[in-house]
C-alpha positions as CSV (number, residue, x, y, z in Angstrom):
1,M,1.2,-36.1,-6.6
2,Q,0.5,-34.7,-3.1
3,T,3.8,-32.7,-3.3
4,N,2.7,-31.1,-6.6
5,Q,-0.7,-30.2,-5.3
6,F,0.8,-28.6,-2.2
7,S,3.2,-26.5,-4.3
8,S,0.4,-25.4,-6.6
9,K,-1.8,-24.3,-3.8
10,N,1.1,-22.6,-2.0
11,S,2.0,-20.8,-5.3
12,I,-1.6,-19.5,-5.8
13,W,-1.7,-18.1,-2.2
14,L,1.6,-16.4,-2.7
15,V,0.6,-14.9,-6.1
16,L,-2.6,-13.6,-4.5
17,L,-0.7,-12.0,-1.6
18,V,1.8,-10.3,-4.0
19,V,-1.0,-8.9,-6.3
20,S,-3.0,-7.6,-3.3
21,A,0.1,-6.0,-1.7
22,F,1.1,-4.3,-5.0
23,S,-2.5,-2.9,-5.3
24,F,-2.3,-1.6,-1.7
25,L,1.1,0.0,-2.4
26,A,-0.2,1.7,-5.5
27,I,-3.1,3.2,-3.6
28,S,-1.0,4.4,-0.7
29,S,2.1,5.5,-2.5
30,C,1.2,9.2,-2.4
31,K,1.5,9.3,1.4
32,E,4.5,11.2,2.8
33,E,4.4,9.6,6.3
34,K,7.8,8.3,7.4
35,P,8.9,6.0,10.2
36,P,10.4,7.3,13.4
37,K,14.1,8.4,12.9
38,G,16.5,5.5,13.1
39,S,13.8,2.8,13.1
40,C,14.4,1.7,9.5
41,I,11.0,0.0,9.1
42,S,8.1,0.5,11.5
43,L,4.6,-0.6,12.3
44,S,2.6,1.6,14.7
45,K,0.3,0.2,17.4
46,S,-2.4,2.4,16.0
47,K,-2.2,0.6,12.6
48,I,-2.2,-2.8,14.3
49,E,-5.2,-1.8,16.4
50,K,-7.2,-0.4,13.4
51,A,-6.5,-3.4,11.2
52,W,-6.6,-6.4,13.5
53,G,-7.6,-5.2,17.0
54,D,-10.9,-7.0,17.1
55,Y,-9.3,-10.2,15.6
56,I,-6.5,-10.1,18.3
57,R,-9.0,-9.8,21.1
58,Q,-11.0,-12.7,19.7
59,G,-7.9,-14.8,19.5
60,K,-8.3,-15.3,15.7
61,I,-4.9,-14.3,14.5
62,D,-2.5,-17.3,14.1
63,Y,0.4,-15.5,12.3
64,L,1.4,-12.6,10.2
65,S,2.9,-12.8,6.7
66,F,5.4,-10.1,5.7
67,I,5.7,-9.5,2.0
68,T,8.8,-7.5,1.0
69,F,9.3,-5.4,-2.2
70,Y,12.4,-3.5,-3.3
71,N,12.0,-0.1,-5.1
72,P,15.0,0.2,-7.4
73,I,14.3,3.8,-8.2
74,H,14.3,5.1,-4.6
75,H,16.4,2.3,-3.2
76,E,13.7,1.5,-0.6
77,I,12.4,-1.6,1.0
78,N,8.6,-1.7,1.1
79,V,6.9,-4.2,3.4
80,S,3.2,-5.1,3.6
81,V,1.8,-7.4,6.3
82,Q,-1.3,-9.7,6.2
83,A,-2.8,-11.5,9.1
84,F,-3.9,-15.1,8.8
85,D,-6.1,-17.4,10.9
86,S,-5.3,-21.0,11.9
87,S,-6.8,-22.3,8.7
88,Y,-4.3,-20.2,6.7
89,K,-7.0,-17.8,5.4
90,P,-6.2,-14.0,5.4
91,I,-8.2,-11.9,7.8
92,G,-8.3,-8.1,8.0
93,P,-6.6,-5.8,5.5
94,F,-3.0,-5.6,4.2
95,V,-1.0,-3.1,6.3
96,K,1.8,-1.1,4.8
97,L,4.9,-0.6,7.0
98,L,6.8,2.7,6.9
99,S,10.4,2.5,5.6
100,E,13.4,4.9,5.6
101,S,15.0,5.5,2.3
102,D,18.5,4.1,3.3
103,C,17.2,1.2,5.3
104,A,18.5,-1.5,3.0
105,D,21.8,0.1,1.7
106,S,24.1,-2.0,3.8
107,L,22.5,-5.4,3.2
108,P,24.6,-8.2,1.6
109,K,23.2,-10.3,-1.3
110,L,20.1,-12.0,0.0
111,R,17.2,-14.2,-1.1
112,V,14.0,-12.4,-0.7
113,G,10.9,-14.4,0.2
114,E,8.0,-14.3,2.6
115,N,8.6,-13.8,6.3
116,I,6.4,-15.4,9.0
117,A,5.9,-14.3,12.6
118,T,3.3,-14.8,15.3
119,L,2.2,-11.9,17.5
120,A,4.1,-13.7,20.3
121,D,7.2,-13.8,18.2
122,L,7.0,-10.0,17.8
123,E,6.7,-9.6,21.6
124,I,3.8,-7.1,21.3
125,L,1.3,-9.0,23.5
126,I,0.6,-8.9,27.3
127,D,-1.2,-12.2,27.0
128,S,-2.7,-14.1,24.1
129,V,-5.4,-11.6,23.3
130,H,-4.2,-8.1,24.5
131,L,-1.6,-5.8,23.1
132,K,1.2,-4.2,25.2
133,D,1.2,-0.4,25.8
134,F,3.7,0.6,23.1
135,A,4.1,3.2,20.3
136,Y,5.5,1.1,17.4
137,L,7.3,-2.0,16.3
138,A,10.6,-1.3,14.6
139,L,12.0,-3.9,12.1
140,T,15.6,-4.2,11.0
141,P,16.3,-6.3,7.9
142,Y,19.3,-8.7,8.2
143,S,20.7,-11.9,6.6
144,K,19.5,-15.1,8.3
145,E,21.6,-17.8,6.6
146,G,21.4,-15.9,3.3
147,N,17.6,-15.2,3.5
148,L,16.1,-11.8,4.3
149,A,14.6,-11.7,7.8
150,Y,13.7,-9.0,10.3
151,K,14.8,-8.4,13.9
152,T,12.2,-6.4,15.9
153,R,12.1,-3.9,18.7
154,V,9.1,-2.8,20.7
155,V,9.3,0.9,21.4
156,D,7.1,3.1,23.6
157,K,6.1,6.8,23.1
158,N,9.2,8.0,24.9
159,E,11.5,6.0,22.5
160,K,12.3,3.5,25.3
161,V,12.9,0.0,24.0
162,L,10.6,-2.4,25.8
163,S,11.9,-5.6,24.1
164,A,14.4,-6.3,21.4
165,T,14.6,-10.1,21.0
166,G,11.7,-10.7,18.7
167,G,11.8,-11.3,14.9
168,T,10.5,-13.0,11.8
169,L,11.4,-16.3,10.1
170,P,12.0,-16.4,6.4
171,C,10.1,-18.8,4.1
172,P,11.8,-20.6,2.5
173,P,13.4,-22.5,4.3
174,C,10.6,-25.0,4.1
175,I,10.3,-25.5,7.9
176,N,9.2,-21.9,8.4
177,C,6.5,-21.8,5.8
178,R,2.7,-21.7,6.4
179,P,1.0,-24.0,5.7
180,P,3.9,-26.2,6.9
181,C,5.6,-28.0,4.1
182,P,5.8,-31.8,4.0
183,T,9.3,-33.1,4.6
184,D,9.5,-34.3,1.0
185,C,8.2,-31.0,-0.5
186,T,10.0,-28.5,-2.6
187,P,8.4,-25.1,-1.4
188,V,7.8,-22.0,-3.5
189,C,11.3,-20.5,-3.8
190,A,12.4,-16.9,-3.6
191,D,12.7,-15.6,-7.1
192,T,14.6,-12.4,-6.3
193,V,17.7,-11.3,-4.4
194,I,18.8,-8.1,-3.0
195,D,22.4,-7.3,-4.1
196,N,24.4,-4.2,-3.2
197,T,27.4,-5.0,-5.5
198,N,26.6,-2.5,-8.3
199,S,28.8,0.5,-9.0
200,F,26.6,2.9,-7.1
201,N,26.7,0.9,-3.9
202,S,22.9,0.7,-3.9
203,L,20.6,-2.3,-4.1
204,I,19.6,-4.1,-7.3
205,R,17.1,-6.8,-7.8
206,D,18.1,-9.9,-9.7
207,T,16.1,-12.8,-10.9
208,I,17.1,-16.4,-10.0
209,K,16.2,-19.1,-12.4
210,K,14.2,-21.7,-10.6
211,Q,15.5,-25.2,-10.8
């Protein structure tokens, strides 16, 4: 019974995240802003500061949740990010990341779920409550044991890479999810995959039947 209750609560949170992110994408879809050349996907420090600066300085952000969408018309990955506190409640607004049009063309078939990272995981902090001096965070999608995840680089205004060993963890697997899954729990599963095996060598989105 506890397992079912956990899965239901986790499902509700994920649905709310997806609905909110889609609403945000619809509102901001008219913007023509693009990421720095060669960065694939990027999140500027100015956006981080505007959305979550006060929460960061107050030490309230526990982790970030990255929600990924694939646009089959323009063959683009779209990513929105939400900050959460230690009680797993969202704080601050959704933030849309900028994405290059060919960012995902070379990816293999992947399971697409939520991605989780702390600010420390992204290597953008000087200490627990202060941001580094940088221009933007660049994210590169890749396959982590068959799941979509992101490697990150912290880049300054002169395009110098300050660090390049950060990244996100995909959820599922269960161990990476927030709230943490009980060991006997079946978490909310990814229901889409990115696949570049169609005749145009572009990405398509498939539906996986849940067991």
